[in-house]
C-alpha positions, -999 to +999 in steps of 0.1 A: -692+087-189-694+107-222-717+137-225-723+163-251-738+198-250-733+235-252-714+258-228-740+283-215-717+303-193-682+304-178-684+308-140-646+307-134-615+302-155-579+302-143-557+322-166-526+302-158-538+266-165-574+270-178-590+252-149-627+260-156-660+259-139-688+263-164-726+257-169-733+233-198-766+221-213-763+183-215-781+170-245-785+135-232-799+146-198-819+176-212-808+198-183-780+222-173-751+208-152-720+224-137-688+210-153-653+215-138-618+206-152-590+219-174-608+233-205-584+255-225-598+274-255-634+270-243-659+299-244-696+305-239-715+291-269-690+263-276-703+228-282-682+200-266-681+164-258-667+156-223-655+124-207-655+122-169-678+115-140-703+131-117-689+141-082-705+157-052-690+190-040-696+196-003-705+233-009-717+235-045-734+201-049-733+179-080-707+186-106-694+168-137-656+164-134-640+165-169-610+143-176-608+149-214-629+168-239-634+174-276-648+205-293-675+198-318-693+219-344-728+232-333-756+209-347-784+234-348-786+269-364-795+284-330-764+269-314-743+280-344-755+315-340-746+316-303-712+301-311-704+327-338-716+355-316-697+345-284-669+369-290-642+345-300-646+352-338-630+386-346-654+409-363-685+390-353-709+400-325-744+386-317-761+409-343-737+400-372-739+363-362-777+364-365-774+380-400-748+354-412-768+324-401-801+338-415-784+344-448-765+311-453-783+287-429-768+252-429-741+263-454-727+289-429-696+270-419-686+260-454-691+297-465-669+310-437-641+284-442-640+280-480-658+309-497-655+338-473-660+365-499-697+354-500-700+370-466-700+404-484-737+396-492-744+404-456-750+441-450-721+457-432-694+431-441-667+444-464-641+423-483-615+429-456-639+421-428-651+389-446-615+377-448-608+386-412-639+367-400-628+336-420-592+337-407-604+342-371-629+314-374-603+289-387-578+299-361-603+296-333-615+262-345-581+247-352-563+259-321-580+235-296-567+205-316-535+209-297-552+192-267-556+159-286-522+162-303-504+166-269-519+133-256-494+113-276-466+130-256-483+123-223-487+161-217-518+169-197-545+192-210-538+216-181-506+225-200-523+230-234-531+266-230-497+274-217-481+257-247-504+275-272-498+309-255-460+303-260-461+289-296-492+303-311-513+289-339-484+270-354-479+250-322-486+216-337-463+222-366-435+234-343-439+204-320-438+180-349-406+196-362-391+196-327-410+177-300-382+184-275-394+220-271-420+205-247-392+200-222-386+237-222-423+246-219-436+222-193-420+214-160-421+177-150-428+162-185-420+126-193-388+130-213-386+093-223-421+094-238-413+126-257-380+111-269-397+079-280-424+098-299-398+121-315-377+092-327-409+076-341-416+109-360-382+105-376-359+128-355-323+116-359-307+100-329-277+124-331-299+155-338-287+186-320-323+192-310-324+159-292-290+163-275-297+199-264-330+188-249-314+159-231-289+183-215-316+206-204-337+178-190-307+164-171-301+198-155-338+201-146-336+166-130-307+179-109-329+206-095-355+181-084-328+167-061-322+202-046-291+211-067-287+243-086-261+230-110-241+198-120-205+189-124-197+189-161-183+154-162-213+139-143-237+158-166-220+144-198-221+108-184-258+111-175-268+125-209-247+099-227-265+071-209-299+088-213-296+092-251-272+064-258-248+087-277-211+097-274-195+124-253-182+143-283-217+151-295-227+162-261-197+186-258-206+202-291-242+208-279-229+223-246-208+248-266-238+258-286-260+262-255-234+283-238-230+305-269-268+311-269-268+320-233-290+291-222-265+276-198-235+289-178-204+269-173-184+281-143-149+270-135-141+273-098-108+276-080-104+239-077-105+235-115-139+217-115-164+230-140-201+234-130-230+237-154-261+258-146-293+265-165-291+302-171-320+312-148-305+293-119-272+310-123-288+344-126-308+337-095-277+328-075-260+360-087-290+381-079-291+367-043-255+376-038-258+411-052-290+419-033-277+405+000-245+426-002-264+457-013-289+453+016-261+447+041-240+477+029-269+502+029-273+528+056-279+513+090-309+536+097-324+513+125-293+513+147-299+518+184-275+537+206-267+520+239-277+485+228-260+470+258-281+490+282-313+480+263-302+443+265-298+446+303-333+460+306-347+431+287-329+407+310-342+424+341-378+427+328-380+391+318-359+377+347-335+360+324-297+358+319-286+359+283-253+342+275-224+361+259-233+345+225-269+357+228-258+392+237-233+391+208-262+381+184-283+411+196-253+434+191-246+420+156-282+426+146-279+462+158-246+467+139-255+451+106-285+452+082-282+414+075-274+389+103-275+352+105-282+334+138-275+297+136-273+269+161-286+235+169-316+227+191-316+241+226-290+268+220-313+298+226-323+310+192-359+317+202-349+337+233-328+359+210-357+365+186-380+374+215-354+398+229-348+415+195-386+419+190-389+436+224-360+460+219-370+472+185-408+474+192-401+497+221-389+522+195-420+517+174-402+497+148-424+474+129-413+437+131-425+411+106-420+374+113-420+347+086-411+311+080-411+289+049-439+265+060-472+268+078-460+246+107-429+267+112-449+299+111-474+286+136-446+276+161-430+310+156-463+326+166-466+304+196-431+311+209-430+348+203-467+359+208-466+377+175-484+366+144-460+350+119-467+344+082-455+319+056-431+335+032-454+326+003-483+345+019-461+374+030-447+378-006-481+371-022-467+344-044-490+316-033-506+310-067-476+314-089-472+283-110-441+261-107-429+274-140-432+309-126-411+299-096-384+281-114-382+296-149-391+333-145-373+343-113-363+376-128-398+385-140-418+385-108-413+412-082-425+401-048-449+423-028-429+449-009-427+442+028-438+470+050-414+464+079-384+478+098-372+444+109-378+411+090-370+379+109-372+346+090-370+314+110-362+278+098-340+293+070-326+259+061-359+251+044-357+282+021-347+274-015-329+298-038-359+311-057-379+319-025-348+336-012-346+357-043-382+368-040-377+377-004-347+399-012-366+416-040-393+425-016-372+441+012-366+479+012-330+492+016-325+501+052-347+472+065-329+448+089-330+412+078-324+385+104-321+349+092-324+322+118-319+285+113-298+254+118-275+248+088-270+212+100-307+204+092-316+189+059-315+214+030-346+227+014-367+205-008-363+230-036-330+238-053-301+255-034-287+252+001-292+289+008-285+292+045-255+268+045-239+285+014-243+320+028-227+310+061-198+293+043-192+324+021-183+344+053-197+375+037-226+380+061-222+384+098-230+350+114-234+342+151-229+305+158-247+294+190-230+263+204-239+263+241-267+240+251-287+257+279-292+238+311-329+230+305-322+218+270-292+198+282-315+175+301-328+162+268-308+133+254-321+141+220-306+176+220-273+164+236-269+136+211-278+158+181-249+181+189-225+152+195-234+136+162-229+169+144-195+172+160-185+137+148-188+120+182-209+090+192-238+090+216-233+105+250-221+079+277-245+074+306-219+087+331-219+121+313-256+126+315-272+149+341-289+130+369-323+145+360-319+138+322-351+131+303-356+095+291-363+108+256-337+091+234-330+054+228-308+037+203-317+001+192-289-016+173-306-038+148-298-046+111-324-072+102-353-055+083-381-077+096-368-073+132-367-036+127-403-036+115-414-055+145-395-031+168-412-002+152-446-018+156-439-027+192-428+009+201-459+023+184-484+000+201-477+006+237-441+000+246-433+037+249-460+041+276-434+029+301-417+063+296-447+086+294-483+088+284-474+084+247-504+078+224-494+071+188-520+094+172-511+123+196-474+119+203-456+095+179-443+099+144-423+073+125-396+086+102-377+067+075-353+078+048-371+064+018-405+056+003-396+022-012-384-011+003-396-031+033-388-002+056-400+026+033-431+046+040-454+026+018-448-007+035-445+007+070-478+026+065-495-006+056-481-025+086-489+003+111-524+008+097-531-029+103-522-027+140-532+009+148-564+013+128-574-022+116-603-032+095-637-032+112-672-037+099-681-004+118-654+017+100-660+032+066-631+028+041-623+036+005-597+020-018-578+044-041-547+038-062-538+006-043-542+021-009-571+017+016-582+049+034-601+043+066-619+065+091-593+072+118-563+071+095-536+097+099-529+113+065-507+140+050-513+164+022-486+159-005-493+188-029-505+224-027-542+228-033-550+265-032-587+261-040-601+234-017-627+247+007-624+243+044-643+252+076-632+256+113-662+248+134-649+261+167-642+296+153-667+296+124-639+304+100-640+294+064-614+296+037-596+278+009-562+261+006-545+230+021-508+228+015-480+202+010-470+188+044-502+195+064-513+166+086-548+154+095-572+126+104-600+110+083-632+115+102-658+104+076-661+087+043-694+093+024-701+069-004-733+087-014-715+121-019-683+104-029-660+123-006-636+119+023-639+143+053-605+152+068-599+172+100-564+188+099-542+195+129-551+232+129-588+223+132-598+230+096-621+204+080-620+198+043-638+175+019-619+155-008-637+140-037-627+103-043-611+114-075-588+138-056-573+113-032-540+113-050-534+146-030-531+127+003-510+098+017-510+079+049-487+095+075-482+068+101-447+068+086-432+097+066-399+104+050-373+125+068-376+152+041-413+155+047-406+157+084-390+191+077-425+204+071-438+191+105-426+202+139-425+170+159 
């Protein structure tokens, strides 16, 4: 639907991406409507055409969701007066705008643009001010055109303001001269589309601008796979295939990038050369320096007689700590930075609880954190102390991705008021989050990093926990003893055996009272595997416990694609676990059918979505990547899907926002990091 009208007021506008909520008088409807969407360069008094559709917000009612927009010149003198006086034209306020329009009427725009000295006829406007008004008007009017210009490069309007802020009024000219600068300015751009458009504009295939951009793009792609850098030879081969050029041209561009300080090439002891984007290299160096500085600072929280304190904890809690657990507590006391690592069932949680008790008895403030909401919730449950996500603790929840990955040195995390900081599930922490954490810790604070380095690395770049352990620069306690209770679990026993390079544990080595919680089915035929999965999810596992799929079972697979990827498995499992029924509401979106009763997962951070918790009467905003829930209603009239998440919050998704969720009958192993199963 296309509508035209005047912006009467701005209710909200995000400074980072220009997401805007505004009141607009709609000419066609002759009434005021709320519009929402990415609207850079829009101000009160502007006249625009918008393309989008009406949606129903659960809390705020009907809104018009803008997909694209176009700024147009006011059609009436009253509207023109409001536009000139809205504050965007330098040197013109409401009073001056009124005088100008009264003097020049329908010729006002032509006078301002093409004959600005005529403005001197208005009382109070000098020659200098007249030229300033004209220049400001032209700049304000022309700048929004970047929105339409960027569409040919497949760059969304939400990035337009960011690009303009960086390049200024000559943005279009600069992009026409070198379209590849968009790769530097916007994370996640479509390089092939930019490259095609650039070649169509006449950029030479062997242009240094093109090759330089290809190198940077390749290094950025590497970070999406969790890496902070690339082997030089691999990088050259990738760029050669991407741009269809020779290695010699690439080597020349690498030399130039290195000379400009945009990349770092590091030769290691084995003679292999590694290439970093400069910000990634600097972040790694910063982590190293900050860790060592923190560890070497004065140990002001050291407790005398730690062995005696440990004994008191054992007696009070009626537990017997292993020698390794006691060693871990002693190491925390002796050092400012300590790593405690070990597989499942090795007693990490018991150590954390003991450390908390010992230091809280001396009125030390202990702060607990984890990289995800799920991990923080479990930490709270096992320790009895409120744990926070690192993003919330450091107050970096709303930093844009560009802020996280390109400006690591610019942002100072919120200082942490604590004597002891304990971070669990450290294997999930990427290099940038680690850097922010270290920026926020005062010298003299004890930092305890807990995790299992054998788990999958973080989704973001860097294997922080694994690399710090392998450096042998920070005191690390490796827990390798499986406690008796945990040893009854075949899952835990086999996890350790596999990490050690051994096969599954033989039956004769299992304890007599072992849990029947692990089975290995040897099958290679994809269709038979699919049938096995369906059989296990639809009742077969009830022979071993009261396992209900929606409460107790999660299917994991390594990939999204293929007959055994998440997409196909989700279809198959939905058919048998939540089949079509005339009594069940459903909604098709992007080739997927969502149905009441479906298990879903949030797949991107949404900091602004409203939610309610009916049991506690809490309300708030924000649903984050990796959270799981169930569809409880689909409302065709209000055009939304109601979802109840596992932590009891209920949120309403407009049909146009369903790209934020996916079915979660089956999820990838990487996504499983975000859910404690």
